[in-house]
C-alpha positions in Angstrom: -52.7 -101.8 37.0 -53.3 -105.2 36.0 -52.3 -104.4 32.4 -49.0 -102.6 33.5 -48.2 -105.7 35.6 -48.5 -107.8 32.5 -46.4 -105.5 30.4 -43.6 -105.5 33.1 -43.8 -109.4 33.1 -43.7 -109.4 29.3 -40.8 -107.1 29.2 -38.7 -108.7 31.6 -39.2 -112.2 29.8 -38.5 -110.6 26.5 -35.2 -109.1 27.7 -34.1 -112.4 29.7 -35.0 -114.6 26.4 -33.1 -112.1 24.3 -29.8 -112.8 26.2 -30.5 -116.6 26.1 -30.9 -116.4 22.5 -27.6 -114.4 22.1 -26.0 -117.5 24.0 -27.3 -119.9 21.4 -26.1 -117.7 18.5 -22.7 -117.3 20.0 -22.5 -121.1 20.6 -23.7 -121.9 17.2 -20.9 -119.7 15.7 -22.6 -118.7 12.6 -22.8 -115.2 13.5 -24.6 -112.9 16.0 -26.9 -109.8 15.5 -25.0 -106.6 14.0 -24.9 -104.7 17.5 -23.5 -108.1 19.3 -21.0 -108.4 16.3 -19.6 -104.9 17.3 -19.6 -105.8 20.9 -17.6 -109.0 20.3 -15.0 -107.1 18.0 -14.8 -104.5 20.8 -14.2 -107.3 23.2 -11.0 -108.3 21.3 -9.8 -104.8 22.0 -10.9 -104.3 25.7 -10.5 -107.3 28.0 -13.5 -107.2 30.0 -16.0 -109.7 30.5 -18.7 -109.6 27.7 -21.5 -108.7 29.9 -19.7 -105.7 31.4 -18.6 -104.4 28.2 -22.0 -104.6 26.6 -23.5 -102.5 29.7 -20.8 -99.9 29.3 -21.4 -99.6 25.5 -25.4 -99.5 26.2 -24.6 -96.7 28.8 -22.6 -94.7 26.2 -25.6 -95.0 24.0 -28.0 -94.1 26.6 -26.2 -90.7 27.1 -26.6 -89.9 23.5 -30.4 -90.8 23.7 -30.9 -88.8 26.7 -29.4 -85.8 25.0 -30.9 -86.4 21.7 -34.7 -87.5 22.8 -35.0 -88.8 26.1 -38.7 -90.1 25.4 -37.5 -93.4 23.9 -36.1 -94.1 27.4 -38.2 -96.5 29.6 -38.2 -99.6 31.8 -37.1 -101.8 29.0 -34.1 -99.6 28.1 -32.7 -99.9 31.8 -33.4 -103.7 32.1 -31.9 -104.3 28.5 -28.9 -102.3 29.5 -28.2 -104.1 32.8 -29.4 -107.8 32.1 -28.9 -108.6 28.3 -25.2 -108.9 28.3 -24.8 -110.8 31.4 -27.6 -113.4 30.4 -25.9 -113.8 27.1 -22.5 -114.4 28.6 -23.7 -116.8 31.3 -26.0 -118.7 28.8 -23.0 -118.8 26.3 -20.6 -120.3 29.0 -23.3 -122.7 30.3 -23.8 -124.2 26.6 -19.8 -124.3 26.4 -19.5 -126.4 29.4 -22.7 -128.6 28.6 -21.7 -129.0 24.8 -17.9 -128.6 24.7 -17.7 -130.2 21.1 -20.6 -129.4 18.8 -21.1 -131.2 15.5 -22.2 -129.1 12.5 -25.8 -130.5 12.5 -26.1 -129.5 16.3 -24.7 -126.1 15.5 -27.3 -125.6 12.9 -30.0 -126.6 15.4 -28.6 -123.9 17.9 -28.8 -121.3 15.3 -32.4 -122.1 14.7 -33.1 -122.2 18.4 -31.5 -118.8 18.8 -33.6 -117.3 15.9 -36.8 -118.7 17.3 -36.2 -117.6 20.9 -35.0 -114.1 19.7 -38.3 -113.6 17.6 -40.2 -114.7 20.8 -38.2 -112.4 22.8 -38.6 -109.5 20.5 -42.2 -110.0 20.2 -42.8 -109.9 24.0 -40.4 -107.0 24.3 -41.9 -104.9 21.5 -45.6 -105.5 22.5 -45.0 -104.7 26.3 -43.9 -101.0 24.9 -42.1 -100.0 27.8 -39.1 -98.5 26.0 -36.7 -99.5 23.5 -33.0 -100.6 23.7 -30.3 -97.7 23.6 -29.2 -99.3 20.1 -32.9 -99.3 18.7 -33.2 -95.8 19.9 -30.5 -94.5 17.9 -32.1 -95.5 14.5 -35.5 -94.2 15.8 -33.8 -90.8 16.5 -32.2 -90.6 13.1 -35.3 -91.4 11.3 -38.1 -89.7 13.4 -36.1 -86.7 15.0 -33.5 -85.8 12.6 -35.4 -87.1 9.4 -32.2 -88.4 7.7 -34.2 -91.1 6.2 -36.7 -93.8 6.8 -36.2 -96.0 10.0 -35.6 -99.2 7.7 -32.8 -97.3 5.9 -31.3 -95.9 9.1 -31.2 -99.3 10.8 -29.6 -101.1 7.7 -26.8 -98.3 7.8 -26.4 -98.8 11.7 -26.2 -102.3 11.2 -23.8 -102.3 8.6 -21.6 -99.7 10.5 -21.6 -102.0 13.6 -20.7 -105.0 11.6 -17.7 -102.9 9.9 -16.5 -101.9 13.2 -16.9 -105.2 14.7 -14.8 -106.8 12.0 -12.1 -103.8 12.0 -11.9 -104.2 16.1 -11.8 -107.8 15.9 -8.6 -107.9 13.5 -6.8 -104.9 15.3 -7.3 -106.8 18.6 -5.3 -109.9 17.0 -8.3 -112.0 16.1 -7.8 -114.4 13.1 -9.5 -113.8 9.9 -11.2 -117.1 9.9 -12.6 -116.6 13.3 -14.5 -113.8 12.1 -17.1 -116.1 10.5 -18.1 -117.1 14.2 -19.6 -114.0 14.8 -20.2 -112.2 11.4 -22.1 -114.9 9.0 -25.2 -116.5 8.5 -26.8 -115.4 11.9 -25.9 -111.7 11.4 -27.7 -111.8 7.8 -30.7 -113.4 9.2 -31.2 -111.3 12.3 -30.6 -108.0 10.2 -33.0 -108.8 7.2 -35.0 -111.8 7.7 -36.8 -112.0 11.1 -39.5 -109.4 10.7 -42.2 -111.7 9.5 -41.4 -114.3 12.4 -41.6 -111.6 14.8 -45.0 -110.2 13.3 -46.3 -113.9 13.6 -45.4 -114.1 17.2 -46.9 -110.7 18.1 -50.2 -111.9 16.6 -50.1 -115.4 18.0 -48.4 -114.9 21.3 -47.7 -111.3 22.6 -50.7 -109.7 21.8 -53.1 -112.5 23.0 -51.0 -112.6 26.2 -51.5 -108.9 26.7 -55.0 -108.3 25.8 -56.5 -111.7 25.8 -58.5 -113.8 23.2 -60.8 -110.7 22.7 -57.9 -109.6 20.2 -58.1 -112.5 18.2 -60.2 -112.9 15.0 -63.9 -113.3 15.7 -64.1 -116.7 13.7 -61.2 -118.1 16.5 -63.5 -117.1 19.3 -66.0 -119.8 20.9 -69.5 -118.5 19.9 -70.8 -118.3 23.5 -68.2 -115.7 24.2 -69.8 -113.3 21.7 -72.5 -110.8 21.7 -75.5 -111.6 19.7 -74.4 -109.1 16.9 -70.8 -110.5 16.9 -72.3 -114.1 16.5 -74.0 -113.0 13.6 -70.6 -111.7 12.2 -68.8 -114.5 13.2 -71.2 -116.9 11.5 -70.7 -114.8 8.3 -67.0 -114.9 8.6 -67.1 -118.6 8.8 -69.3 -119.0 5.8 -67.1 -116.7 4.1 -64.0 -118.8 4.9 -65.6 -122.1 3.9 -66.6 -120.5 0.5 -62.9 -119.8 -0.4 -61.8 -123.5 0.2 -63.2 -124.8 -3.2 -61.5 -122.0 -4.9 -58.2 -122.5 -3.3 -58.5 -126.4 -3.9 -59.3 -125.7 -7.7 -56.4 -123.3 -7.8 -54.2 -126.0 -6.4 -55.3 -128.7 -8.7 -54.8 -126.2 -11.4 -51.1 -125.6 -10.7 -50.3 -129.3 -10.0 -51.2 -130.2 -13.5 
């Protein structure tokens, strides 16, 4: 029961932080993630609030997932559907009021903050393992149920489709071509292709220790008094191994610096 509570809190925190990160991405105006770019383009055609439109689109995907393979639906799926869009909308509006004129340097800072918060939120959300978002489920179903291709290929194709649809809908809705780069740009590329290593870093350093405690950390990072006698011997061996590699690394560094 205690583990389930942790997973629920991590899921809530991850989804909430995901919405905040989207607000930072939107305020930085360097591009948002592929699904948010699709939602932004749709928003130019359908004049609803961003949060309401996001929820409607996720509900449409939810029907598809329910029919195709409902086991991907969980608590996180419902929370993501009902929370992320509104949190993203409110955080963006709040940042707009707080920073009405944002210089280029601060836009870059906001983009970096958005990336950092999204990686942390994704780490918490994935580690909680209480279901996936409806958009994530589409690629999982295409890869694991329909066997179309690997998940990476299916996700890349779905991201490209979302970006293309978002661009088309935005232009059809009367948006100017120069304004496209505010939601399709560097941020879109980073979120689509380059965030994996950062998410895994936070998985190891933040999310998994939060869920499982420090017992999941490497033995050389745990205090000796916390280990059993056998584990202490292994820990000392690991420390000696690590110390032995230090001179080798230093020699290699000296060699490359010449």
